[in-house]
C-alpha beads as a LAMMPS data file, in Angstrom:
LAMMPS data file: protein, C-alpha beads

265 atoms
264 bonds

1 atom types
1 bond types

-500.0 500.0 xlo xhi
-500.0 500.0 ylo yhi
-500.0 500.0 zlo zhi

Masses

1 110.0

Atoms # bond

1 1 1 -351.124 -85.299 306.577
2 1 1 -348.850 -85.217 303.247
3 1 1 -346.742 -82.534 303.320
4 1 1 -345.435 -80.509 300.473
5 1 1 -342.093 -78.681 301.165
6 1 1 -341.008 -75.409 299.581
7 1 1 -338.007 -75.644 302.203
8 1 1 -336.353 -78.594 303.608
9 1 1 -332.524 -78.338 305.420
10 1 1 -331.627 -82.036 305.082
11 1 1 -327.951 -81.544 306.562
12 1 1 -329.834 -79.999 310.092
13 1 1 -332.608 -82.389 309.937
14 1 1 -330.001 -85.349 309.775
15 1 1 -328.521 -83.744 312.815
16 1 1 -331.517 -83.855 314.977
17 1 1 -332.716 -87.099 314.403
18 1 1 -329.383 -88.613 314.670
19 1 1 -329.377 -86.640 318.175
20 1 1 -332.850 -88.204 318.828
21 1 1 -332.274 -91.551 317.647
22 1 1 -328.796 -92.464 317.868
23 1 1 -327.772 -92.466 314.877
24 1 1 -329.071 -91.887 310.970
25 1 1 -331.420 -94.766 309.746
26 1 1 -330.396 -95.597 305.983
27 1 1 -333.015 -98.354 304.983
28 1 1 -335.073 -100.549 306.403
29 1 1 -336.533 -103.963 306.354
30 1 1 -340.395 -104.607 307.072
31 1 1 -341.905 -107.960 307.235
32 1 1 -345.190 -108.929 306.844
33 1 1 -346.147 -112.301 307.802
34 1 1 -349.395 -113.741 307.370
35 1 1 -351.206 -117.540 308.800
36 1 1 -354.245 -119.663 308.257
37 1 1 -355.438 -122.656 308.716
38 1 1 -357.818 -124.705 306.676
39 1 1 -359.436 -127.802 307.701
40 1 1 -360.425 -130.421 305.729
41 1 1 -362.864 -133.253 307.559
42 1 1 -363.691 -136.622 306.992
43 1 1 -366.337 -138.801 307.404
44 1 1 -366.211 -140.276 311.377
45 1 1 -367.759 -143.702 310.025
46 1 1 -364.580 -144.471 307.740
47 1 1 -361.760 -143.146 309.483
48 1 1 -362.813 -141.567 312.918
49 1 1 -360.612 -138.142 312.536
50 1 1 -360.622 -134.934 311.230
51 1 1 -357.306 -133.356 309.385
52 1 1 -355.960 -130.151 309.457
53 1 1 -353.489 -128.074 307.240
54 1 1 -351.872 -124.407 308.041
55 1 1 -350.370 -121.873 305.839
56 1 1 -347.626 -119.392 305.983
57 1 1 -346.426 -116.932 303.800
58 1 1 -344.100 -113.623 303.999
59 1 1 -343.704 -110.666 302.632
60 1 1 -340.496 -108.531 303.128
61 1 1 -340.023 -104.841 301.576
62 1 1 -336.836 -103.161 302.196
63 1 1 -337.021 -99.151 302.264
64 1 1 -334.973 -96.528 301.808
65 1 1 -334.913 -93.612 304.695
66 1 1 -335.855 -90.103 303.320
67 1 1 -335.822 -86.903 304.878
68 1 1 -339.389 -86.213 304.491
69 1 1 -339.832 -89.847 306.482
70 1 1 -337.080 -88.209 309.136
71 1 1 -339.111 -85.176 309.443
72 1 1 -341.996 -86.946 310.074
73 1 1 -340.175 -89.112 312.862
74 1 1 -339.071 -85.480 314.323
75 1 1 -343.076 -84.323 314.583
76 1 1 -343.743 -87.601 316.066
77 1 1 -340.943 -87.336 319.033
78 1 1 -341.963 -83.202 319.481
79 1 1 -345.567 -84.043 319.945
80 1 1 -344.611 -87.175 322.750
81 1 1 -341.904 -85.317 324.529
82 1 1 -342.111 -82.091 323.730
83 1 1 -340.455 -80.526 326.826
84 1 1 -337.237 -83.158 325.868
85 1 1 -337.069 -81.773 322.573
86 1 1 -337.358 -78.096 323.402
87 1 1 -340.850 -77.975 320.893
88 1 1 -342.864 -74.825 321.319
89 1 1 -345.870 -75.201 318.797
90 1 1 -347.066 -72.216 318.508
91 1 1 -351.255 -71.375 318.954
92 1 1 -351.271 -67.880 320.683
93 1 1 -348.230 -66.195 319.026
94 1 1 -348.108 -63.624 321.690
95 1 1 -348.307 -65.905 324.620
96 1 1 -346.139 -68.639 322.877
97 1 1 -343.377 -66.528 321.348
98 1 1 -342.814 -64.760 324.784
99 1 1 -341.896 -68.135 326.016
100 1 1 -339.235 -68.467 323.402
101 1 1 -335.591 -69.036 324.384
102 1 1 -332.722 -69.847 322.495
103 1 1 -332.351 -73.092 321.490
104 1 1 -336.019 -73.786 321.319
105 1 1 -337.541 -75.469 318.166
106 1 1 -340.787 -73.345 317.173
107 1 1 -343.509 -74.481 314.449
108 1 1 -345.764 -71.580 313.410
109 1 1 -348.392 -71.388 310.612
110 1 1 -347.872 -67.908 308.428
111 1 1 -347.491 -65.464 305.957
112 1 1 -343.950 -66.181 304.245
113 1 1 -342.113 -63.271 301.934
114 1 1 -338.769 -62.385 300.916
115 1 1 -338.085 -58.228 301.997
116 1 1 -337.650 -56.395 299.150
117 1 1 -333.857 -55.369 299.857
118 1 1 -333.313 -59.068 300.151
119 1 1 -334.904 -59.255 296.735
120 1 1 -333.001 -56.217 295.551
121 1 1 -329.448 -58.006 296.926
122 1 1 -329.491 -61.430 297.076
123 1 1 -327.819 -64.017 293.915
124 1 1 -330.934 -65.486 293.063
125 1 1 -333.217 -62.672 293.915
126 1 1 -335.762 -60.975 291.827
127 1 1 -333.438 -58.066 290.944
128 1 1 -330.891 -59.877 289.630
129 1 1 -333.021 -61.748 287.113
130 1 1 -334.850 -58.614 285.658
131 1 1 -331.184 -57.209 285.650
132 1 1 -330.211 -60.210 283.536
133 1 1 -333.249 -59.862 281.316
134 1 1 -332.779 -56.087 280.675
135 1 1 -329.266 -56.422 279.498
136 1 1 -330.723 -58.885 277.280
137 1 1 -333.657 -57.267 275.943
138 1 1 -332.336 -53.049 275.542
139 1 1 -329.685 -53.349 272.927
140 1 1 -332.397 -55.162 270.846
141 1 1 -335.499 -52.930 271.585
142 1 1 -332.730 -49.894 270.616
143 1 1 -331.300 -51.619 267.461
144 1 1 -335.600 -51.570 266.824
145 1 1 -336.052 -48.040 267.175
146 1 1 -338.486 -49.010 269.970
147 1 1 -339.126 -46.699 272.977
148 1 1 -337.258 -47.134 276.562
149 1 1 -337.020 -45.719 279.635
150 1 1 -334.601 -43.273 279.487
151 1 1 -334.552 -43.454 283.331
152 1 1 -333.025 -47.062 283.056
153 1 1 -329.463 -47.569 283.440
154 1 1 -327.131 -47.955 280.305
155 1 1 -325.464 -51.477 279.506
156 1 1 -322.292 -50.347 281.588
157 1 1 -324.474 -49.450 284.767
158 1 1 -326.420 -52.812 284.425
159 1 1 -323.366 -54.890 283.640
160 1 1 -321.647 -53.053 286.835
161 1 1 -324.429 -53.452 289.232
162 1 1 -324.512 -56.827 288.110
163 1 1 -320.951 -57.893 289.053
164 1 1 -321.200 -55.685 292.205
165 1 1 -324.384 -58.666 292.974
166 1 1 -322.549 -61.324 292.429
167 1 1 -319.390 -60.050 294.146
168 1 1 -321.724 -59.274 297.607
169 1 1 -322.668 -63.473 297.034
170 1 1 -325.981 -62.545 299.336
171 1 1 -328.299 -65.426 300.500
172 1 1 -331.954 -65.535 300.797
173 1 1 -334.150 -64.647 303.936
174 1 1 -337.449 -65.928 304.790
175 1 1 -339.854 -63.579 306.886
176 1 1 -342.616 -65.001 308.731
177 1 1 -345.813 -62.656 310.154
178 1 1 -349.581 -62.979 310.841
179 1 1 -352.117 -60.250 310.792
180 1 1 -353.535 -61.330 314.353
181 1 1 -349.977 -60.659 316.032
182 1 1 -347.031 -57.920 316.045
183 1 1 -344.499 -61.256 316.330
184 1 1 -342.347 -62.128 313.176
185 1 1 -339.852 -64.645 312.809
186 1 1 -337.089 -64.416 310.005
187 1 1 -333.918 -66.719 308.776
188 1 1 -331.257 -67.326 306.372
189 1 1 -332.583 -69.806 302.932
190 1 1 -330.416 -72.165 301.835
191 1 1 -330.563 -72.305 298.423
192 1 1 -329.654 -76.179 298.017
193 1 1 -332.563 -76.964 300.030
194 1 1 -334.690 -74.552 298.576
195 1 1 -337.978 -76.312 296.221
196 1 1 -340.383 -73.904 295.883
197 1 1 -341.715 -69.742 296.154
198 1 1 -340.764 -68.554 299.475
199 1 1 -344.354 -66.175 299.200
200 1 1 -347.548 -67.325 300.933
201 1 1 -349.255 -69.057 303.854
202 1 1 -346.814 -72.180 305.174
203 1 1 -345.869 -73.314 308.401
204 1 1 -341.997 -72.565 309.683
205 1 1 -340.257 -74.820 311.789
206 1 1 -337.070 -73.516 313.221
207 1 1 -334.081 -73.369 315.673
208 1 1 -334.547 -69.851 318.050
209 1 1 -331.125 -68.079 317.106
210 1 1 -332.002 -65.095 318.687
211 1 1 -334.911 -62.935 320.352
212 1 1 -335.540 -59.158 319.313
213 1 1 -337.717 -57.737 321.947
214 1 1 -340.115 -55.022 321.703
215 1 1 -338.186 -51.715 320.518
216 1 1 -335.012 -53.812 319.035
217 1 1 -333.961 -54.197 315.402
218 1 1 -331.320 -55.685 313.409
219 1 1 -330.794 -55.087 309.580
220 1 1 -331.723 -57.658 306.995
221 1 1 -328.142 -57.005 305.708
222 1 1 -326.244 -58.409 308.682
223 1 1 -328.189 -61.307 308.995
224 1 1 -325.882 -64.586 308.649
225 1 1 -325.423 -65.809 305.023
226 1 1 -325.771 -62.457 303.429
227 1 1 -321.965 -61.522 303.537
228 1 1 -322.392 -57.629 303.395
229 1 1 -319.335 -56.097 304.842
230 1 1 -316.991 -56.365 307.978
231 1 1 -318.230 -57.370 311.391
232 1 1 -317.228 -54.193 312.309
233 1 1 -319.757 -52.397 310.004
234 1 1 -322.723 -54.840 310.377
235 1 1 -321.848 -53.950 314.289
236 1 1 -322.552 -50.174 313.483
237 1 1 -325.423 -50.917 311.473
238 1 1 -327.000 -53.114 314.000
239 1 1 -326.712 -50.070 315.835
240 1 1 -328.038 -47.677 314.101
241 1 1 -332.022 -47.140 314.450
242 1 1 -334.241 -47.717 311.860
243 1 1 -334.419 -44.244 309.719
244 1 1 -338.150 -43.066 308.540
245 1 1 -339.376 -45.121 305.139
246 1 1 -336.581 -47.876 305.544
247 1 1 -338.372 -49.873 308.420
248 1 1 -339.120 -52.462 305.749
249 1 1 -335.435 -52.903 305.704
250 1 1 -335.324 -54.557 309.155
251 1 1 -336.737 -57.020 311.045
252 1 1 -337.788 -55.138 314.360
253 1 1 -339.297 -56.904 317.385
254 1 1 -340.975 -58.239 318.730
255 1 1 -339.392 -60.808 316.893
256 1 1 -337.027 -64.026 316.378
257 1 1 -334.281 -65.000 314.294
258 1 1 -334.423 -68.381 313.336
259 1 1 -332.288 -71.376 311.711
260 1 1 -335.264 -72.438 309.300
261 1 1 -335.391 -76.053 309.197
262 1 1 -338.217 -76.420 307.106
263 1 1 -341.315 -74.746 305.557
264 1 1 -344.139 -76.765 304.335
265 1 1 -347.736 -76.261 303.113

Bonds

1 1 1 2
2 1 2 3
3 1 3 4
4 1 4 5
5 1 5 6
6 1 6 7
7 1 7 8
8 1 8 9
9 1 9 10
10 1 10 11
11 1 11 12
12 1 12 13
13 1 13 14
14 1 14 15
15 1 15 16
16 1 16 17
17 1 17 18
18 1 18 19
19 1 19 20
20 1 20 21
21 1 21 22
22 1 22 23
23 1 23 24
24 1 24 25
25 1 25 26
26 1 26 27
27 1 27 28
28 1 28 29
29 1 29 30
30 1 30 31
31 1 31 32
32 1 32 33
33 1 33 34
34 1 34 35
35 1 35 36
36 1 36 37
37 1 37 38
38 1 38 39
39 1 39 40
40 1 40 41
41 1 41 42
42 1 42 43
43 1 43 44
44 1 44 45
45 1 45 46
46 1 46 47
47 1 47 48
48 1 48 49
49 1 49 50
50 1 50 51
51 1 51 52
52 1 52 53
53 1 53 54
54 1 54 55
55 1 55 56
56 1 56 57
57 1 57 58
58 1 58 59
59 1 59 60
60 1 60 61
61 1 61 62
62 1 62 63
63 1 63 64
64 1 64 65
65 1 65 66
66 1 66 67
67 1 67 68
68 1 68 69
69 1 69 70
70 1 70 71
71 1 71 72
72 1 72 73
73 1 73 74
74 1 74 75
75 1 75 76
76 1 76 77
77 1 77 78
78 1 78 79
79 1 79 80
80 1 80 81
81 1 81 82
82 1 82 83
83 1 83 84
84 1 84 85
85 1 85 86
86 1 86 87
87 1 87 88
88 1 88 89
89 1 89 90
90 1 90 91
91 1 91 92
92 1 92 93
93 1 93 94
94 1 94 95
95 1 95 96
96 1 96 97
97 1 97 98
98 1 98 99
99 1 99 100
100 1 100 101
101 1 101 102
102 1 102 103
103 1 103 104
104 1 104 105
105 1 105 106
106 1 106 107
107 1 107 108
108 1 108 109
109 1 109 110
110 1 110 111
111 1 111 112
112 1 112 113
113 1 113 114
114 1 114 115
115 1 115 116
116 1 116 117
117 1 117 118
118 1 118 119
119 1 119 120
120 1 120 121
121 1 121 122
122 1 122 123
123 1 123 124
124 1 124 125
125 1 125 126
126 1 126 127
127 1 127 128
128 1 128 129
129 1 129 130
130 1 130 131
131 1 131 132
132 1 132 133
133 1 133 134
134 1 134 135
135 1 135 136
136 1 136 137
137 1 137 138
138 1 138 139
139 1 139 140
140 1 140 141
141 1 141 142
142 1 142 143
143 1 143 144
144 1 144 145
145 1 145 146
146 1 146 147
147 1 147 148
148 1 148 149
149 1 149 150
150 1 150 151
151 1 151 152
152 1 152 153
153 1 153 154
154 1 154 155
155 1 155 156
156 1 156 157
157 1 157 158
158 1 158 159
159 1 159 160
160 1 160 161
161 1 161 162
162 1 162 163
163 1 163 164
164 1 164 165
165 1 165 166
166 1 166 167
167 1 167 168
168 1 168 169
169 1 169 170
170 1 170 171
171 1 171 172
172 1 172 173
173 1 173 174
174 1 174 175
175 1 175 176
176 1 176 177
177 1 177 178
178 1 178 179
179 1 179 180
180 1 180 181
181 1 181 182
182 1 182 183
183 1 183 184
184 1 184 185
185 1 185 186
186 1 186 187
187 1 187 188
188 1 188 189
189 1 189 190
190 1 190 191
191 1 191 192
192 1 192 193
193 1 193 194
194 1 194 195
195 1 195 196
196 1 196 197
197 1 197 198
198 1 198 199
199 1 199 200
200 1 200 201
201 1 201 202
202 1 202 203
203 1 203 204
204 1 204 205
205 1 205 206
206 1 206 207
207 1 207 208
208 1 208 209
209 1 209 210
210 1 210 211
211 1 211 212
212 1 212 213
213 1 213 214
214 1 214 215
215 1 215 216
216 1 216 217
217 1 217 218
218 1 218 219
219 1 219 220
220 1 220 221
221 1 221 222
222 1 222 223
223 1 223 224
224 1 224 225
225 1 225 226
226 1 226 227
227 1 227 228
228 1 228 229
229 1 229 230
230 1 230 231
231 1 231 232
232 1 232 233
233 1 233 234
234 1 234 235
235 1 235 236
236 1 236 237
237 1 237 238
238 1 238 239
239 1 239 240
240 1 240 241
241 1 241 242
242 1 242 243
243 1 243 244
244 1 244 245
245 1 245 246
246 1 246 247
247 1 247 248
248 1 248 249
249 1 249 250
250 1 250 251
251 1 251 252
252 1 252 253
253 1 253 254
254 1 254 255
255 1 255 256
256 1 256 257
257 1 257 258
258 1 258 259
259 1 259 260
260 1 260 261
261 1 261 262
262 1 262 263
263 1 263 264
264 1 264 265
C-alpha cells in the first residue's frame, strides 16, 4: 500500500529502526544479473557438432534510504514479530486497548483532530492565524468606514494576546477517537515533522507513554510540549476534576497518551 504521511517523526523512526536492524542504513546497492544462452547449429555432415554461446548482463542501482522506506521495514518487522516489537494492531478497541501497556506500540485507524483549546494556545494554531489576520485588517477596515464588531478586541489588546501566545510557545496535540468506542488516543506533535492537516480519518501509530483508565483525566494544557506553567502548577491542574462544560479541554479516560510516530492515510 502506498502511504501519504500527514505526520512522520523521522528522528524517533531512526531510533526504532536502528534498534531493530543493528544500525542505520544510509544507502543500498541492488544488482540484477541476467544470463542467457543462444545456440548455433551446424550441419553435422559438414562439421559433426553444434556450438553455443552465452551472454551475461548486470544492472546495478544505488538507492538512498528514506524515512518512508524505514517505516515500511518497521511495519514488516511488526507483522513478523509483533510480540518482540510490542506491537498492538487495534482491530477491537475495547479489547485491544485494555491490554495496552506503557512502551507498547499501537496502530489504530481513527478520526484525528486538534482540540479547540490547543488550537487557541498553540503557536501554529488557527487562533494565532486568525488573530494575525484581524490585526492586519481592522485598521484598514476602520479607515474605510466599514462596520466592525464592537465586541472585538482593539489593536492593543490583540497585540498583547499575540505576544502572550508567542511567549507560551505551546505545541500542537493530536487526538484520535472513533464513534464505536469510548477509547481515545492523544499525543504531542512536533511541527518539524508535520506535512498536512490534522483532521479527518487516518491511521495513527505511536508508543504508549501513559494509560488513563475510565474516570481518570489529563488537561491538554499539561501535555508534554505545551510548556504552560511550572511542574507544580501542572500537577495541580491534573488533580482538578473537569468542570461542567469544559470537558473538551481534557483527555478523559479510557485513553492512551502516545509518543506519536506517524499519522498517515
